[in-house]
KOLLUM-67643 format. One record per atom (N, C-alpha, C): x negated, y negated, z negated; atom name; residue number from 1. Coordinates in nm, 2 decimals, always signed. Layout:
residues N
     east    north       up    a     k
        X        Y        Z   CA   NUM
...
end
This chain:
residues 82
     east    north       up    a     k
    +1.01    +0.57    +1.14    N     1
    +0.93    +0.51    +1.03   CA     1
    +1.01    +0.53    +0.90    C     1
    +0.93    +0.55    +0.79    N     2
    +0.99    +0.55    +0.66   CA     2
    +1.02    +0.41    +0.62    C     2
    +1.14    +0.39    +0.56    N     3
    +1.17    +0.25    +0.51   CA     3
    +1.07    +0.20    +0.41    C     3
    +1.03    +0.08    +0.42    N     4
    +0.94    +0.02    +0.33   CA     4
    +1.01    -0.08    +0.24    C     4
    +0.99    -0.07    +0.11    N     5
    +1.06    -0.15    +0.02   CA     5
    +0.96    -0.25    -0.04    C     5
    +0.98    -0.38    -0.03    N     6
    +0.88    -0.48    -0.08   CA     6
    +0.94    -0.53    -0.21    C     6
    +0.87    -0.52    -0.32    N     7
    +0.91    -0.57    -0.45   CA     7
    +0.84    -0.70    -0.47    C     7
    +0.91    -0.81    -0.48    N     8
    +0.85    -0.94    -0.50   CA     8
    +0.84    -0.97    -0.64    C     8
    +0.75    -0.90    -0.71    N     9
    +0.72    -0.93    -0.85   CA     9
    +0.57    -0.91    -0.87    C     9
    +0.50    -0.99    -0.95    N    10
    +0.36    -0.98    -0.97   CA    10
    +0.34    -0.86    -1.07    C    10
    +0.25    -0.77    -1.02    N    11
    +0.22    -0.65    -1.10   CA    11
    +0.07    -0.61    -1.07    C    11
    +0.01    -0.54    -1.17    N    12
    -0.12    -0.48    -1.15   CA    12
    -0.10    -0.36    -1.06    C    12
    -0.21    -0.31    -1.01    N    13
    -0.20    -0.19    -0.92   CA    13
    -0.13    -0.08    -1.00    C    13
    -0.17    -0.05    -1.12    N    14
    -0.11    +0.06    -1.20   CA    14
    +0.04    +0.03    -1.22    C    14
    +0.07    -0.09    -1.26    N    15
    +0.21    -0.12    -1.28   CA    15
    +0.30    -0.10    -1.15    C    15
    +0.24    -0.14    -1.04    N    16
    +0.31    -0.12    -0.91   CA    16
    +0.32    +0.03    -0.88    C    16
    +0.22    +0.11    -0.90    N    17
    +0.23    +0.25    -0.88   CA    17
    +0.33    +0.31    -0.96    C    17
    +0.33    +0.28    -1.09    N    18
    +0.43    +0.34    -1.18   CA    18
    +0.57    +0.29    -1.14    C    18
    +0.59    +0.17    -1.11    N    19
    +0.72    +0.11    -1.07   CA    19
    +0.78    +0.19    -0.95    C    19
    +0.69    +0.20    -0.85    N    20
    +0.73    +0.27    -0.73   CA    20
    +0.77    +0.41    -0.75    C    20
    +0.69    +0.48    -0.83    N    21
    +0.72    +0.62    -0.86   CA    21
    +0.84    +0.64    -0.94    C    21
    +0.87    +0.55    -1.03    N    22
    +0.99    +0.56    -1.11   CA    22
    +1.12    +0.52    -1.04    C    22
    +1.11    +0.43    -0.95    N    23
    +1.23    +0.37    -0.88   CA    23
    +1.24    +0.41    -0.73    C    23
    +1.14    +0.45    -0.67    N    24
    +1.14    +0.48    -0.53   CA    24
    +1.07    +0.60    -0.50    C    24
    +0.95    +0.59    -0.43    N    25
    +0.87    +0.71    -0.40   CA    25
    +0.73    +0.69    -0.44    C    25
    +0.65    +0.61    -0.36    N    26
    +0.51    +0.59    -0.39   CA    26
    +0.47    +0.47    -0.32    C    26
    +0.35    +0.42    -0.36    N    27
    +0.29    +0.31    -0.28   CA    27
    +0.26    +0.36    -0.14    C    27
    +0.26    +0.27    -0.05    N    28
    +0.24    +0.31    +0.10   CA    28
    +0.10    +0.35    +0.13    C    28
    +0.09    +0.45    +0.22    N    29
    -0.04    +0.49    +0.27   CA    29
    -0.05    +0.44    +0.42    C    29
    -0.15    +0.37    +0.45    N    30
    -0.17    +0.31    +0.58   CA    30
    -0.26    +0.41    +0.66    C    30
    -0.20    +0.48    +0.76    N    31
    -0.27    +0.58    +0.83   CA    31
    -0.30    +0.55    +0.98    C    31
    -0.26    +0.42    +1.02    N    32
    -0.29    +0.39    +1.16   CA    32
    -0.28    +0.23    +1.17    C    32
    -0.33    +0.18    +1.29    N    33
    -0.32    +0.04    +1.31   CA    33
    -0.18    +0.00    +1.33    C    33
    -0.10    +0.09    +1.39    N    34
    +0.05    +0.06    +1.40   CA    34
    +0.11    +0.04    +1.27    C    34
    +0.08    +0.13    +1.17    N    35
    +0.13    +0.12    +1.04   CA    35
    +0.09    -0.01    +0.97    C    35
    -0.04    -0.04    +0.99    N    36
    -0.09    -0.17    +0.93   CA    36
    -0.02    -0.29    +0.99    C    36
    +0.00    -0.29    +1.12    N    37
    +0.08    -0.40    +1.18   CA    37
    +0.22    -0.41    +1.13    C    37
    +0.29    -0.29    +1.12    N    38
    +0.42    -0.28    +1.07   CA    38
    +0.43    -0.33    +0.92    C    38
    +0.33    -0.30    +0.84    N    39
    +0.33    -0.35    +0.71   CA    39
    +0.32    -0.50    +0.70    C    39
    +0.24    -0.56    +0.79    N    40
    +0.23    -0.70    +0.81   CA    40
    +0.36    -0.77    +0.84    C    40
    +0.44    -0.71    +0.93    N    41
    +0.57    -0.76    +0.98   CA    41
    +0.67    -0.75    +0.86    C    41
    +0.67    -0.64    +0.79    N    42
    +0.77    -0.62    +0.68   CA    42
    +0.74    -0.72    +0.57    C    42
    +0.61    -0.74    +0.54    N    43
    +0.58    -0.83    +0.43   CA    43
    +0.61    -0.97    +0.47    C    43
    +0.58    -1.01    +0.59    N    44
    +0.62    -1.14    +0.64   CA    44
    +0.77    -1.17    +0.63    C    44
    +0.84    -1.07    +0.67    N    45
    +0.99    -1.08    +0.67   CA    45
    +1.04    -1.08    +0.53    C    45
    +0.97    -1.04    +0.43    N    46
    +1.01    -1.04    +0.29   CA    46
    +0.97    -1.18    +0.23    C    46
    +0.93    -1.27    +0.31    N    47
    +0.89    -1.41    +0.27   CA    47
    +0.78    -1.41    +0.16    C    47
    +0.69    -1.32    +0.18    N    48
    +0.57    -1.33    +0.09   CA    48
    +0.48    -1.43    +0.15    C    48
    +0.43    -1.53    +0.06    N    49
    +0.35    -1.64    +0.11   CA    49
    +0.21    -1.59    +0.15    C    49
    +0.14    -1.67    +0.22    N    50
    +0.01    -1.63    +0.28   CA    50
    -0.09    -1.59    +0.17    C    50
    -0.08    -1.65    +0.05    N    51
    -0.18    -1.62    -0.05   CA    51
    -0.14    -1.49    -0.14    C    51
    -0.02    -1.44    -0.11    N    52
    +0.02    -1.32    -0.19   CA    52
    -0.04    -1.20    -0.13    C    52
    -0.04    -1.10    -0.21    N    53
    -0.10    -0.97    -0.17   CA    53
    +0.00    -0.86    -0.20    C    53
    -0.02    -0.75    -0.13    N    54
    +0.07    -0.63    -0.16   CA    54
    -0.03    -0.52    -0.20    C    54
    +0.02    -0.43    -0.28    N    55
    -0.05    -0.31    -0.32   CA    55
    -0.02    -0.19    -0.23    C    55
    -0.12    -0.12    -0.20    N    56
    -0.11    +0.00    -0.12   CA    56
    -0.16    +0.12    -0.21    C    56
    -0.13    +0.24    -0.16    N    57
    -0.17    +0.36    -0.24   CA    57
    -0.31    +0.41    -0.23    C    57
    -0.41    +0.32    -0.20    N    58
    -0.54    +0.36    -0.18   CA    58
    -0.61    +0.35    -0.32    C    58
    -0.69    +0.45    -0.35    N    59
    -0.75    +0.45    -0.49   CA    59
    -0.90    +0.49    -0.47    C    59
    -0.99    +0.44    -0.56    N    60
    -1.13    +0.48    -0.56   CA    60
    -1.16    +0.55    -0.69    C    60
    -1.23    +0.66    -0.68    N    61
    -1.28    +0.72    -0.80   CA    61
    -1.43    +0.69    -0.81    C    61
    -1.47    +0.62    -0.91    N    62
    -1.61    +0.58    -0.94   CA    62
    -1.69    +0.70    -0.97    C    62
    -1.63    +0.79    -1.05    N    63
    -1.71    +0.91    -1.09   CA    63
    -1.75    +1.00    -0.98    C    63
    -1.67    +1.01    -0.88    N    64
    -1.70    +1.10    -0.76   CA    64
    -1.74    +1.02    -0.64    C    64
    -1.71    +0.89    -0.64    N    65
    -1.76    +0.80    -0.53   CA    65
    -1.68    +0.81    -0.40    C    65
    -1.55    +0.83    -0.40    N    66
    -1.48    +0.83    -0.28   CA    66
    -1.34    +0.77    -0.29    C    66
    -1.28    +0.73    -0.18    N    67
    -1.15    +0.67    -0.17   CA    67
    -1.05    +0.78    -0.14    C    67
    -0.93    +0.77    -0.19    N    68
    -0.82    +0.86    -0.16   CA    68
    -0.68    +0.80    -0.17    C    68
    -0.59    +0.86    -0.10    N    69
    -0.45    +0.81    -0.11   CA    69
    -0.38    +0.88    -0.22    C    69
    -0.31    +0.81    -0.30    N    70
    -0.24    +0.87    -0.42   CA    70
    -0.14    +0.97    -0.38    C    70
    -0.09    +0.96    -0.26    N    71
    +0.01    +1.06    -0.21   CA    71
    -0.06    +1.19    -0.17    C    71
    -0.19    +1.20    -0.17    N    72
    -0.26    +1.32    -0.13   CA    72
    -0.29    +1.33    +0.02    C    72
    -0.25    +1.23    +0.10    N    73
    -0.27    +1.23    +0.24   CA    73
    -0.42    +1.21    +0.27    C    73
    -0.47    +1.26    +0.38    N    74
    -0.61    +1.24    +0.42   CA    74
    -0.63    +1.10    +0.47    C    74
    -0.74    +1.04    +0.44    N    75
    -0.78    +0.91    +0.49   CA    75
    -0.83    +0.93    +0.63    C    75
    -0.75    +0.88    +0.73    N    76
    -0.80    +0.89    +0.87   CA    76
    -0.81    +0.76    +0.94    C    76
    -0.76    +0.65    +0.88    N    77
    -0.76    +0.52    +0.94   CA    77
    -0.84    +0.43    +0.84    C    77
    -0.95    +0.36    +0.89    N    78
    -1.03    +0.28    +0.80   CA    78
    -1.06    +0.14    +0.86    C    78
    -0.98    +0.09    +0.95    N    79
    -1.01    -0.04    +1.01   CA    79
    -0.94    -0.15    +0.93    C    79
    -0.99    -0.19    +0.81    N    80
    -0.93    -0.28    +0.72   CA    80
    -0.96    -0.43    +0.75    C    80
    -1.07    -0.45    +0.81    N    81
    -1.11    -0.59    +0.84   CA    81
    -1.05    -0.64    +0.97    C    81
    -1.00    -0.77    +0.97    N    82
    -0.94    -0.83    +1.09   CA    82
    -1.04    -0.84    +1.20    C    82
end
């Protein structure tokens, strides 16, 4: 697995994307249930409270009407609801 870095600062999605690209790599792309579960474990271990949220690299284009990962990866996992 690629190391996941959790930044515990309140940011907008754009601020988070810019921060990650400037200081690390990119916002995370969730490509499987295993990755989603791992993201949950990592964020819990970072002491993020239940009401906190994390930003991921999923983006929607209103003009063209589709979702995409900012990393350019293909969207293959879509099970977002518990």
